[in-house]
N, C-alpha and C positions, 0 to 999 in steps of 0.2 A: 657564511661558509657551511657546507653540509656536514652533519655529524658523521663521524667515522663508525661504521658498523663492524663490531668485532666478528671474527669467524666463529663458527659453531665449535670446531675442534673436533678430534677423534681420540679414542682410546690410544694410549701410547704402546700398548701390546695387547695381544689377543687374550693374554691372562687376565689383564683387568677386567675385559668385558665378561669372561667366564665367571670370575669372582663375583661381580656385581650382580650378574644374573642369579647366580647360586645364593648369594646372600639374601636377594629378594624373594625368590621363590621357597627357600628353606626358612621356614619361621616356626612360630609357636604352633601354628595348626599342624605341623608334622609331629610335635612333641605331646600337645595336650588334646588334639581332637582325633587324629587318626587312630591311635591305639584304642581310645575309648569307643570309637565307632566300631572298630574291628571286633572288639569283644562283645559289644552290645547288639551286633548285626550278624551274629553266626560264626564268630572266629575267623579261622581260615577260609571260610566260604565267601566272607565279605570280600576277599581279593578277586572273586570272579566278577562282580559287577564293577568293582573299582578298576580292573584292568580293561574291561568292556569300555568304560568311559574315557580311560586313558588312550586307548587305540583310536576310538571314534571322535573324541572331542580334544582331549588334553593335547596330544602330540601335534595333530593337525593345526589347531588353533595357535599353538605355541610357534610352530613353524610359520604359519601364516603371518602373524604379527611382528616377529623378528625379521622375516625377510621383507615385509612391507616396510618397516623403518629403515633397513638397510638399502633397499631398492630406491626409497624416495629421499633419504637423508632428511627426513622430517619427524617432528614430533607427533603425539597421539592425536592431534586434531588436524593439522595441515596434511598430514600423510593421506588421510580420507579426502581431504579436499583435492589433492592431486590424483588421487586414484579413482574416486567416484564421487563428485560433489554432491549428489543427491542424498547420500548417507553420511554427510559430514557430522550429522548430529550424534553418530555413534561416538565420534571423538569427544564431543561435549558431554555426553552421558557417562562415558568412562572416567573423565576428570572429575565429574560431580560425585560419582561413587567413591573416588580416591579422596575427594574432600572430606566426605562424611567419615571415611575410614581414619581420619587423623584422630578420632576419638580413641584409638588403639594406643595413642601415646601415653594413656592413662596406665596401660599395662606396664610400660617402662618405668613410670613413676611409683607404682606399687612395688615393682621388683626391686627398685633402688631402695625404697623404703625397707624392704625385707632385707636387702644386702647389708645395710648399715646395722640393723639389729642382729645380724648373723655374727658380728664380732663381739657380742655380749658374752659375759662370763657364763650366763645361763640362758639359753634361748627363751624369749619371753612367751612364745607360743607352746612351751613345754612345762609350764607351771600354772596353777590356779591361785597363786597368791598375790596377784597383781590388781591394782585399782579397778581395773575394767572388767574383772571376772565376776560372775554372779554365783549364787549358792548352788546352781545347777551344774557348775563347771566339773568336769571328770577327767581324770587322767587315766589312760589305760596303757600299760607297757609291761616291761619284763618285771618289774618289781611291785606291781599292783594287780591285784585279781579282783575284779568287779563283776557282779552278776548283771549282765546288760538287760536281760528280761525284766529286771526290777527297775532299771534306771530309764524309764520311757521318756522322762522330761529331761534327760542330761544332755548336755552339749560339750563337745571336746574343748580343750584349751586352744587348739588350734583355730576352731571355728569361731570362738569367742574373740580371739586375738584379731581375726580377719573382720568380723562384722562389728565389734564393738570398739576396737583400737584403731584398725586402719580405716574402715569406712565410717564409722560412728553412725550407722545407718538409722535413718528416721523411719516412721511407720508408713510413709507413702511418698509418691512423687509430689503431692501437693505441699509437703513439709520440707521446705528447702534447707532450713536450719543454717547453721553458721559453717564458715569455711575451716577446713582441716589445714592449719597453716604448715604443718610438716609435710603433708603430701603436696601442698602447693609448691613449696621449696624444692621438692623433688621434681615436680613437673617442669618448674623453671629450669633446673639442671639439665634434664633430658632435652629440652627444646634447644638450650645453648649447644649441646653436644652435637645434636643433629644439624644445627645451623652451621657450625664450622667443618662438619663433615663434607658439606656440599658447596660451601660459599664459593668456591672457585670453579664450580662446574665439575667436568670430568677429571680436570687436573688434580682436584683434592680428592674426589670420589675414588678415582682409580687407585690412590694410594692407601685409603682408608680400608678398603676392602680386603687388602692383603692380610689384615689383623682380624677384622670383624667377620669376615666369611670363613676363615680357616680355624681360629680358636674355638668357636663352639663345637667343632668335631673332636677337639682335643678334650674338652669338658665332658662331652657325650660319651666318649671312649671311656674315660675314667669312671663316670657314673655307671656305666654299663658293666665294667669289670668288677666294681665294688658291689653293685646290686646282684649280679649273678653269684657272689660268693656269700650271700646272706641266707640263713635258714628260711625255707618257704619260698625261695625264689622260682624254683621249678614249678611249684604250685601256681604261682602267678603266671608264669609263662605259658603253661598248659591252659590256663583259663583263657589267656589273650587269645591264643590260636586254635582251641578245641573246635573242631567244624561242626555246625549245625545246619545240614543241607535244606531243612524245612524253611529256613529263614530267606531262601532264595525266591520263594513265593510271594513274599511280602514286598509290595511295590515301595513302601517306605525305605526299605534297605536300599533299592536301586536309586531313590531320590537323595538319600544321604551320601552314596557313593559318588554321584553326580557332583553334589555340592562340594564334596571334600576335593574332588579333581579340580574343579573350576577355581576354587580359592587357593589351594596349594600350588597351582601352576601360574596363579597371578594373570589369567588371560582375561581378555575383554575389558580391561580397564586403562589400557594405553601405555602401561610400563614398559612391556616388552618392546613395543614400537620406538619408545625413546632410547632404551639401552641398545637396540639394533642400529638406530640412527647414527650412533656414534662409531659404528664399524666402518673400516674402509670398504670399498664397493665389492672388492673381490674376497672378502672374508667367507669362509666356508660355513655359513649358518646352517647349512643342511645337516653337517655332522655335528655342530655344536647342539642342535636340537635335541639328538637322540642321547648325547652325553648328559646334558643338564636335566632332562626329563627322567633318565635312568637314576640320576644321583638324587632327585627329589624323591622318587618313590622308594628307593632303597633306604634313604634317610628316615622315611616315615616309619618304614618296617622295622629298622634297628632301634629307632626310639621307642618303639612298643616293648621291645625286650628290656631296656633301661627303666621304662615307667613301671611295668607290670612285675619286674623282679622284686622292685622295692615295695610295691603295693602287695604282692605276695608275702613279703616279709612281715609287713605290718598286719596283715590278716592272720598271718601265723602267731605273732605275739599277742594279738588281741583275742584269739580264738574265735574268730568271726569269719563269715563267708566273704570272698573277695568282692562280690558284687554290692556289699554294704559299705565298703571303703573306696571302692573305685568311682572316680567322677571325671567330669570333662570340663574343659574351659578354665575359668578362674578357680572353680572349686578344686580342680587338680593341682594347679600351679601354686595356690595360695593357702590351701587347707590340706588335702591329702597328702601331698609329697613332703611339705614341711613337717606335718606330724610324723610321717615315718622316719625322715631324716632325724628328727629329734631322738629317735629310739636307737640309732646307731652309734657305736663308739665314735668319739670325735666329732659330734654333730655339728659344731661349728664350722669345721672344715668342709663338710659335705653340703652344709647349707650355703656357704660362701661359693662353691664350685657351681651348685645348682642355679642361684640367682644370677650369678655372674653369666652362666650360659644363657639364661632367660633373657637377660639385658642385650647381650650380643645378637641373639636370634632376633629379637624385636627391633633394635636399633637399626639393622641391616635393612630389614623391610620397610621401616618407616622413612628412613632418610632417601632411600632409593624411591619410594613413592612420592616424597617431596620433590626430589629431582625430576620425576615424571611430569608433575604438574607445572613446575617451573619451566622446564624446557618447553611443553606443549604450549603454554601461553606466550612464551618468548618468540616462539616460531610463528605465532599468529600476529604479534606485533614487534617484528624485528628492528624496525627503525627507531622505536621507543625504547625497547628494553635491552638491545645489544650494544648500547654504548657504553663508554668506560665508566665502571661504577654502577651502571643502572642495574644489573643483575643482582649484586650484592644488596643493593637498596630494596629491590623488589622482593628478594627472598626475605629480607628482615621484616618487611612490611606483612608478608604472608605468614611468616611465623609467629608475629605479634597478633595478627588477627585470629589465627587458630588457637593460640594461647587464651587469648581472653574470651573466645567463645566456649572454651572449656572449662572455665571458671566454676560454672554450675556443677560440673561432675565431680569437683573437690569438695563439694558441700555434702552435709548429711543425706540429703536426697540424691546425690549424684549418682550412686548406683542404679538408680531406677532410670535416669537419663541415659546412662551409659548401655543398658540392655535395651532401651527403645532404639537408639541408634543402630546397635548391632543386629537387633531383629528385623527391623524394617528398612532403613537407609541402606545397610550393607547386606541385604538378603541375597540368598542365592537366586531368588526369582528374578531380580533385576539383572544379573549377570547372564542368566539364561535366556533372557529377553534380548540382550545385546548380541549373544552368541548366534541366535537366529539370523538377525539382519546381517551380521558381520560375514557369516559363511554364506548366505544368499547373495550378498553383494559381491564378493570375491568369485564365488562359483558361477554365477550366472551373468552379472553386469560387467564387471571387469573381465572375467573369464579365467576358470581354472587353469586352462592351457596357456594363457598368456603369463599367469604368474609362475607356472611351472617353467616356462621359457626364460623368464627373469631370474629364477633361482639358478637355472643351468647357466645362464650368462655370468652370473656372479660367482658361482661355486664350481662350475664344470661337471656338476652332477644333475641329471634330470630326476626330479622325484618320483618315487614309485607311484603307479597308477591308483594305489589305495588313497593318497592323498587328494587326488582330484575326485575320487568316489565319496570320499568324506565331506570335502568342501561343497560338493553339489547336493548330495543326498543325506548321507548318515548324520553328519553333525547338525544341520538344520532339524532333521526329522527327530532325532533323540532329544535335541534341545527343546524342541516345541512340545514333545510329549511330556518331558519332565516339568516345563513351564506350566502346562495346563494341569497336570497332577498337583503340583504346589499350590495352584489357586483352588482347585477342588477341595483339597484336603488341608486348606489352611486353618490354624488355629490362632486365637487370640493370644498375645503375650501375657503370661503370668510370671510373677517373680517368687521364687522358692515355692512355687506350686500352690501358693495360697493367697498371694496378693493380687487382686484384680485391679488393672489400671482404670482410671476415669475414662469417659468416653471421649474428652478433648484430647487425652494422651494418645488414644488409639487413632483418632482423626489426624493428628500431627504425624503419627508414625506413617499412615498411608500416604499422606501428602509427600513426606520425604520419599517414599518408595515410588510413587508415581512421577515424581520430579524428574528422575532419571530415565524412566520408562518412556514418559510422554515426549521427551526431548526428540527422539528419534523420528517418529512419524510427524511431529509437529515442525521439526526443522525441514523435513522433505517437502511438506505442503507449503511452508513458507517460501522456500526456493522456487518451487513450482509456480507459485502465485505472483512472485516478483520478477520472474525471468520473462524475456521478451519473446514474441513469436507465437505460433500456434502451440497447442497443447503437445503435439507430436514433436515440434522442434524443441520446445523446452525440454520434454523428456530426453530426447536424443542428446541435447547439449549436456544435461546434468548428469547423464550416465556415460559420457565421454571422459576418459582420463586426460591429464594435462599432456599437451603435445611436447612439452620440454622434458619429459621423463626420459631416463637413458634408453637408448635403442638396444634391444637384444641382438644377438648375433643373427637369428633368423630374420628379424625387421631389417637389419643392415644388408643381409644377403638378397632379401626380396627388393629392397630399393636398389641395390646394385644390379640386380637382374633387370628391373625396369629401365634404369638409366641405360644399361648395355643395349637393351632392345631398341630404345629410342635413338641412341647414337648409330646403331647399325642401320636404322631406317633412314636417318639423316644422310648417312654415308652413301646409301643406295640411290637416294633421291638426287645427290649432288653428283653422282657418277653417271646418271641417267642422261643420254644425249637429248638436246632439245630438238623437236621436230618443227 
């Protein structure tokens, strides 16, 4: 007896789709990366290159991937198989990048660790009398006045808590050291949470996002209001947005704007295809695209006010310039902001609010990314993985695989491995490369006009001509320019600006980066090699979409016109008298 294949299912309501996408695209990149990039790259003028890439790459690719998923009703791999089999490698490359990005589960583990300690009577990163502190530990706050020019070797209590208590960091990637069991327990907890958020597919995911996608905005609003009432907050906001027009002449500013758009919009990695595939065919993805992109960019801008108002307060209390306390990435979330929170009245309350917000922002992004991988692989092997209980088992095995592969990151040398994965395997260059082929495949092979016809058939709205212009010319061109620039100006990874990785680590990093890049041309060449017929026949076959794709209104009208003309011709022939 053949095994029963379960249905893929759909979102129960449009609200679930919007919240799931919002939860995925609005993450820690909006809170800890965008504000830092904005102040470092010219303040308010950074919005110019940012908006340029939003218009030419972000929104067009966001609509492209969401519409592809909704039109084909397939995941991140099989949607390309049905649209253009020649570039199916784009789907596999995106899933590989998502697999590498599972290392960001460590951010959740670290945030949970900080959240637990936030309930202490005294925040451990606010004192220097702990077992992990050194003689160089310094406190700077309202009740202490230190001459910073004389404390050249000093380190803050928050820095020592992060490096010596949380990471217990070793002297290099070669020194793996022992496992930090407390962080390991936190990692186990966050993987269990992510598993049960999606173990029933969209049935469970659609319910969870009602809380995980909305509550971070409550926390962000609370932190924003509190931050803007602190002394020095205005100084921080001015520093955040003060324009420096000369920075627009620096190509690096444009490169960082492009990378921020690609990562914050979650494009080119297959997640949007998957989330769109659970929509009903007639969902208005065209309007949803604008709403979600606007929400994402506005969240980034508002988060900057929340972050820099607090950093301005810390600089005011320390008597130091803001650029000496402002950091990006883990340095902001786990050093600068906790240090500032420790100086505010009721520090435990604000620490709990902040780290709870960090957890919710990250958990949304991570479990949706996991759902993207699970759905994409399941659609490749539906007969095997869509049976009763098969999805839950596959998800469990995937989570266990990722968990055990991350054990090296919870060791004393783990931070070196984390940065290696972040810098190479999940780099912006890999995503830019996929964007080039993705836009070319849709713009020129499948056809930008055909995709617009499909969107019109699904939504009732024909996309603006700017989308066709972007898919065919602007998006591939800007992505190619930024990709080449990233390679020409590539710098080897260092840790804390002083530690240089060994050559084998750099080789491993390049291997991970190339693994996702080479899949696309490698898969295309493999399909051309194994296909039958002449080279021209193989090319035409692999560039042709699936004949079982839904027919658009224009296609149906054209077929009806042909059938009518044939029927009319037959009618004329039957009525003609025989001679």
